[in-house]
C-alpha positions in Angstrom: -2.3 19.4 29.2 -4.0 17.6 26.2 -3.0 19.0 22.7 -5.8 20.0 20.2 -4.4 17.5 17.8 -4.2 14.6 20.3 -8.3 15.1 20.5 -8.5 15.2 17.0 -6.1 12.4 15.8 -8.2 9.6 16.0 -7.5 6.4 13.8 -9.9 4.0 12.2 -8.0 0.6 12.2 -9.2 -1.6 9.3 -8.4 -5.4 9.3 -9.4 -7.7 6.6 -10.5 -11.2 7.8 -10.4 -14.1 5.6 -11.6 -17.7 6.4 -10.4 -19.1 9.8 -7.6 -17.3 11.1 -5.6 -18.2 14.3 -3.9 -15.2 14.7 -6.8 -12.6 14.3 -7.2 -12.1 18.3 -3.6 -10.9 18.5 -3.9 -8.7 15.7 -7.0 -7.2 17.0 -5.6 -6.9 20.6 -2.4 -5.0 19.3 -4.7 -2.4 17.6 -6.8 -2.0 20.9 -3.7 -1.2 22.8 -3.3 2.0 20.8 -4.6 4.9 22.5 -5.0 6.6 19.2 -7.5 4.1 17.8 -11.0 5.2 18.0 -12.5 2.1 16.0 -11.4 -1.3 14.7 -13.5 -2.3 11.6 -13.1 -6.2 11.0 -14.2 -6.7 7.4 -14.9 -10.2 7.3 -17.4 -12.6 5.3 -17.2 -15.9 7.4 -18.9 -14.8 10.6 -15.9 -15.9 12.7 -17.0 -16.7 16.5 -13.8 -15.2 17.5 -14.6 -11.9 15.7 -18.3 -11.8 17.1 -17.0 -12.5 20.7 -14.5 -9.5 20.6 -16.9 -7.2 19.0 -19.4 -8.1 22.0 -16.7 -7.4 24.4 -15.5 -4.2 22.9 -17.3 -1.3 21.8 -14.6 -0.1 19.6 -14.6 -3.4 17.5 -17.4 -3.5 14.6 -17.9 -6.3 12.1 -18.7 -5.1 8.8 -19.6 -7.9 6.0 -19.2 -7.5 2.3 -21.8 -8.1 -0.5 -21.8 -11.5 -1.6 -20.2 -10.8 -5.0 -17.2 -9.0 -3.2 -16.3 -12.0 -0.8 -12.7 -12.8 -1.1 -11.7 -9.4 -2.8 -9.2 -7.9 -0.7 -9.4 -4.6 -2.5 -13.2 -4.4 -2.2 -13.1 -5.2 1.4 -10.4 -2.5 2.2 -12.5 0.0 0.2 -15.6 -1.0 2.3 -13.5 -0.6 5.4 -12.4 3.0 4.3 -15.9 4.3 3.3 -17.7 2.9 6.6 -14.8 4.3 8.6 -15.7 7.2 10.9 -12.4 8.9 12.1 -10.1 11.4 10.2 -7.2 9.0 9.8 -7.1 5.3 8.6 -4.7 2.7 9.0 -4.7 -1.1 8.0 -3.3 -4.5 9.4 -3.4 -8.0 8.0 -5.2 -10.4 10.5 -1.8 -12.2 10.5 0.3 -9.6 11.7 0.4 -7.3 14.6 1.3 -3.8 15.7 3.9 -2.8 18.2 3.4 -0.4 21.0 3.1 3.3 20.4 2.5 2.5 16.8 1.0 5.9 16.1 3.0 8.1 18.3 5.4 9.2 15.8 2.6 9.6 13.2 0.6 11.7 15.5 3.8 14.1 15.9 4.3 14.3 12.0 0.7 15.2 11.2 0.9 18.0 14.0 4.3 19.2 12.5 3.1 18.9 9.0 -0.2 20.4 8.2 0.0 19.5 4.7 0.9 15.7 5.5 -1.5 13.2 3.7 0.4 10.1 4.5 3.3 9.1 7.2 5.1 5.9 6.5 7.4 3.8 8.8 9.1 0.6 8.7 7.7 -3.0 9.7 9.8 -6.1 10.7 9.5 -9.4 9.2 9.2 -12.3 11.6 9.4 -12.0 15.5 13.3 -12.3 15.4 14.3 -8.7 16.9 17.3 -9.0 14.6 15.3 -9.3 11.3 15.9 -6.8 8.8 13.3 -3.9 8.4 11.1 -3.9 5.4 10.1 -0.9 3.3 12.8 1.2 5.0 15.1 1.6 1.9 13.5 4.5 0.4 14.6 6.4 3.8 13.5 10.0 3.8 14.1 11.8 0.5 13.1 15.1 2.3 16.5 15.0 4.1 18.2 15.3 0.7 15.7 17.3 -1.4 14.3 19.4 1.1 11.6 19.4 3.7 9.3 21.3 1.7 9.7 18.9 -1.6 6.6 18.9 -3.6 4.9 15.3 -4.1 6.4 15.4 -7.7 9.8 15.9 -6.4 9.6 13.3 -3.7 8.0 10.7 -6.4 11.0 11.5 -8.8 13.4 11.0 -6.4 12.0 8.0 -5.1 11.8 6.5 -8.7 15.1 8.0 -10.4 17.6 8.2 -7.3 16.6 5.7 -4.9 15.8 3.1 -7.7 13.3 1.5 -5.5 9.7 0.5 -6.3 7.6 3.2 -4.9 5.5 1.2 -2.5 5.3 1.0 1.4 3.9 -1.9 3.5 0.5 -1.2 4.1 0.8 -2.1 7.8 3.0 0.8 8.3 0.9 3.6 6.8 -1.4 6.3 8.4 -3.4 8.0 5.8 -5.6 11.1 6.3 -9.1 10.0 5.2 -10.1 13.0 3.2 -6.9 12.4 1.0 -8.2 8.9 0.5 -11.4 9.9 -0.8 -10.2 12.3 -3.2 -9.2 9.7 -5.8 -9.9 6.2 -6.7 -9.2 3.6 -3.9 -7.7 0.2 -4.0 -8.5 -1.1 -7.9 -10.5 -4.1 -7.3 -9.4 -5.7 -10.8 -6.1 -6.4 -9.0 -6.1 -9.4 -6.3 -2.1 -8.8 -6.1 -0.1 -5.6 -5.8 -3.2 -3.7 -5.3 -1.5 -1.8 -2.4 1.6 -0.9 -4.5 -0.7 0.5 -7.3 -2.5 2.5 -5.1 0.5 4.0 -3.4 2.2 4.7 -6.7 -0.8 6.9 -7.7 -1.0 8.5 -4.3 2.7 9.4 -4.4 2.1 11.4 -7.4 -0.3 13.9 -5.7 0.1 13.5 -1.9 2.5 14.8 0.7 4.3 11.7 2.2 6.4 12.2 5.3 8.7 9.8 7.1 7.8 8.4 10.4 9.8 5.7 12.3 12.3 4.2 9.9 15.0 2.9 12.5 12.5 0.8 14.4 9.5 -1.1 13.3 6.0 -0.3 13.9 4.3 -3.5 13.1 5.5 -7.1 12.7 4.8 -9.2 9.6 4.1 -12.8 10.3 5.6 -15.2 7.9 3.4 -18.1 7.0 2.7 -20.5 4.2 -0.5 -18.6 3.1 1.1 -15.2 2.7 -0.4 -13.9 -0.4 3.1 -12.3 -1.5 4.4 -15.7 -2.4 1.8 -16.1 -5.3 3.1 -12.9 -6.9 4.2 -13.6 -10.6 5.8 -11.4 -13.5 2.2 -11.6 -14.9 0.6 -10.1 -12.0 3.0 -7.3 -11.8 2.5 -6.6 -15.4 -1.2 -6.4 -14.7 -0.3 -3.9 -12.0 1.5 -1.8 -14.5 -1.5 -1.8 -16.9 -3.9 -0.9 -14.3 -1.8 1.9 -12.8 -1.3 3.4 -16.5 -4.9 3.2 -17.1 -6.1 4.9 -13.9 -3.4 7.7 -14.4 -3.5 8.3 -18.1 -0.5 8.4 -20.2 -1.2 12.0 -21.0 -0.9 12.6 -17.4 2.2 10.8 -16.7 5.4 12.8 -16.2 8.3 12.3 -18.7 10.7 10.6 -16.4 7.5 8.4 -15.0 6.9 7.1 -18.5 10.6 6.1 -19.1 10.6 4.5 -15.6 7.4 2.3 -16.1 8.7 1.6 -19.8 11.8 0.0 -18.4 10.0 -1.8 -15.6 7.6 -3.3 -18.2 10.2 -4.5 -20.6 12.2 -5.9 -17.7 9.4 -7.8 -16.5 8.6 -9.1 -19.9 12.0 -10.4 -20.5 11.7 -12.5 -17.6 9.3 -14.7 -19.3 12.1 -15.6 -21.5 14.1 -18.7 -20.8 17.8 -17.6 -21.1 19.8 -14.5 -19.7 21.0 -13.7 -23.3 17.4 -13.8 -24.8 16.4 -11.6 -21.9 19.2 -8.8 -22.6 18.5 -8.9 -26.5 14.8 -8.5 -25.9 15.3 -5.6 -23.1 17.7 -3.6 -25.0 16.2 -4.2 -28.4 12.7 -3.4 -27.4 14.1 -0.2 -25.2 15.7 1.5 -28.1 12.6 1.2 -30.1 9.9 2.1 -27.7 11.9 5.2 -26.1 11.3 6.7 -29.5 7.5 6.5 -29.1 6.8 6.2 -25.2 3.2 7.2 -25.3 1.8 4.9 -28.0 3.9 2.1 -26.6 2.5 2.6 -23.2 -1.0 2.9 -24.6 -0.8 -0.4 -26.6 0.7 -2.3 -23.8 -2.0 -1.0 -21.4 -4.8 -1.6 -23.7 -3.7 -5.1 -25.1 -2.9 -6.4 -21.6 -6.2 -5.3 -20.0 -8.2 -6.9 -23.0 -6.5 -10.2 -22.3 -7.6 -10.1 -18.7 -11.2 -9.6 -19.8 -11.2 -12.4 -22.5 
């Protein structure tokens, strides 16, 4: 007998595609193999023959073309996919990667078990080696420690202060309730890097995150030379902090959150210095001063950093 949640649990799979991609067929096929997927949206601007071929062969596959000014902007393309999606749940996949079988089985169980769940997160594997370490599983399941009914604030605080992990998840491992997604600003289009980390951090502040499959991967990340993560820098991370603080607003940030981000900003800035002793002196001297005026420091940093990007 089919449960009602099985009828309602349909996922829109969103795959952003940029330039010629030798792996996109494998990525699409891995999504097509999931019973829970109701549609696959290929957000691409190069009119790739392979995408058109697959679209013509399968009714679930739809190509979406971004406007000219949005071409190449990952955040904008993901946002376009979200707004054009037709089902209640959304999941993403990089065109170089692929889903493993039963990608959404555990997610469906968690959304059935927890009516208030907004996001279910799992682990991914880096590379095809079965012995490769799992990524984004370090946060574990805070609810096993702080309680099944932990509020978003409690979950967020535990992730920041106890686990000491950046509150981010691999985009390939998340299944998100679309209604929850649309209640707030989506991917910030000013960010070409870290846009996913910035968004998950904002969502953690207000959403109910539940752990899915942590001991086994639900997707595989293909290691390749063009992987965008290799181009991340200290400056790109500082920009992410500035965008996050502006989006949330210093007045709306929790006390523990202000202190955490203050330390993260100073730690990142110290890495721009050439020696360890200079980094230590800078970090601890600035920390001592800025802790006394966290609000003004965070506001000044955000304003100054974002103004530099505009000039």
